[in-house]
C-alpha positions, 0 to 999 in steps of 0.5 A, a space after each residue: 542204531 539198528 542196521 537197515 537190513 534188520 529194519 526191513 526184516 521187521 517189516 516182513 509178513 510172517 506167513 506161518 504166524 499164529 492167528 490172533 484171538 477171536 473178537 466178542 463183538 458179534 456176541 454183543 450184536 446178537 444180545 442187542 437184537 434180542 433186547 430190541 425185540 423184547 422191547 418191541 413186543 412189550 410196546 405192542 402189548 402195551 399200546 393195543 396189541 391185546 384184543 379188547 374184551 367184548 361187553 354189553 352195556 346199559 345206560 344209567 337213568 335218573 329216578 325220582 323227581 317231581 311228578 316222576 314215578 319208579 318202575 316196580 316191574 318190567 315185562 315184555 309183550 305184544 300189541 293186540 287188537 281187542 276188536 278183530 274179525 275175519 269176515 266171512 259169508 253166511 252161505 257157501 258160494 262163489 265170489 263174484 267181486 272183491 272190494 277191499 285191499 290190505 291197508 284200506 279203511 272201511 266203515 261199518 256196513 261197507 260192502 267187502 265182497 259179493 257172491 254169485 246170486 244166481 241160486 239165491 235169485 232163483 229161490 226168491 223168484 220161486 218164493 214170490 211166485 208161491 206168494 202170488 199163487 197163494 193169493 190167487 187161491 184166496 181170491 178164488 175161495 172168497 168168490 166161492 164163499 160169497 156165492 155160498 153165503 148168498 145161497 144159504 141166505 136164500 135157503 133160510 128164507 125158503 125154509 122159513 116159508 116151508 118151501 124146502 126141506 130142513 136137509 136142503 138148508 143144512 147142506 147150504 149152511 155146511 157148504 158155506 161154513 166149509 168154504 169159509 174155513 178154506 178161505 182162512 186156510 188159504 190166507 194162512 198159506 199166503 202168510 207162509 208163502 210171504 214168510 218164505 219169500 222174506 227168507 229168500 230175500 235174506 238169502 239174496 242179501 247174504 250174497 253181499 258181505 259187509 264190514 261188521 264195524 269200522 276198521 282197517 283191512 289187514 288181510 285179504 283172504 279171497 279172490 273173485 272166482 273162489 268158493 267161500 264157506 263159513 264152514 271149514 269144509 271142502 279142503 284147501 280149495 274153499 276159503 273160510 273168510 273174505 278178509 280180516 278187519 282190525 279196529 285200530 281204536 281197540 289196540 292194547 297190550 298183552 303181557 305175560 307176567 311171572 306169577 311170582 311177581 303178579 302181586 306187584 301189578 294192580 288194576 288202573 296201575 300206570 304203565 310206560 310202554 316202549 315199542 321195539 320199533 321206536 325205542 325212544 318213544 315212551 307211550 303212557 298206558 294203564 292196566 285194564 285187567 289181570 286175567 284171573 288164570 295162570 298158564 301152567 306151562 309158563 307159570 305166567 299170568 296175562 295182563 291187559 294194558 290200555 294205550 292212552 295214545 292213539 297213533 298210526 305207528 302202533 300196529 298189531 303184533 308189534 313187540 313192546 316193553 312195559 314198565 309198571 310204575 308206582 303211583 306218582 309222588 305227591 308234592 309233599 313227597 321228598 324227591 328220590 335221588 340217584 340213578 337206576 341200573 340193571 342189577 346185573 351191572 353191579 359186582 363185588 370187588 374186595 367185598 364192596 359193590 362196584 360197577 364198570 363205566 365205559 368212557 369215550 375211549 372204550 376203556 372202563 373205570 371202576 366205580 365204588 357204589 353206594 346202593 339204595 333199594 331194589 326196583 324190580 330187576 334194577 337197583 338204585 344207586 345213590 352215588 358212584 354213577 351219574 345219569 347217562 353213564 354206560 355201565 358194563 352188564 355182567 362184568 367178567 372177573 378179568 375186567 379191571 380198571 383201565 381195561 380196553 373193551 368193545 361194546 357188543 352190537 346187540 347191547 341194550 343201551 
């Protein structure tokens, strides 16, 4: 048994004893923190940390069907008025009153404006006075002629009785004939004065500006007190028109078709038009004519298209997209299957045609396609897509199955 003093000595703290070895636990703590950070970064990338790819999409549409027809060419153009006129006065004058406003419907002959008629009225009054003076001269000459005719008759009786000389008779007959000629000249002067008065009446009528046809006023160009003239003279202080009228029943579409595709367009060809302002409204139309001249600068040919639907929503200068359609198939014709999409939505992956469809979670799925014929700038897809699918336009090489995307605001769905 140890001595108690030895036991006490073992319990004593040695101040000069060597330090124990350093622990490795702090190194393990640092390693654990690094692993946690790496896992968190991977989770952020996996669950939405990466930025979605912005894409444009188009909607796959069904083609074919009973009574349906496919587009052979698409183009853009504008609504134009085949009958439009900027109405002006026939004379230069100051506007007295204006009776039109923008948006007002006017009938043919409606008085749009009147000019100050002071000068025209003065000319008419002068012409009427000249007519009256010419008629008075005719009356005077006819009275003289009547007297000369009576004198000549008496002279002939007296000459027959040898009471006067032959010279006196000749003078009386000459005076009668001269007055007769003067009466005829005076009557011609009356006719001239009457015609001049009629011209003066037209001058007064020209101070009234009337609508040449029924239509809608789209522009009011002058105000009361301004000078208007049919000629572009007088600088910026002279108006050349009162207002512009459009016959809304004459609205049509004009499109410029690339001359490389003009062979696909034929007169009387059915057309489907869609206004930019109303993209869900499909308007039936028909080709009126192909203008037989090309624009050298743009390499296009102008095509006129008639609208078969009249509606107040259609106004001049609206932008419009048109699709030139094939003739509707007969009842015996087989139903054409599949959908149509822009050709730019189809790319090749591993040598096979595919398209990328955006789902309701903004993720794309790659679809293998079975392609059909070309339809203008579109392509027929027999299988792989369904009507209504949103298909990515010009898919980037980095786009893959399951990629998250963001549909651009200006997409053409």
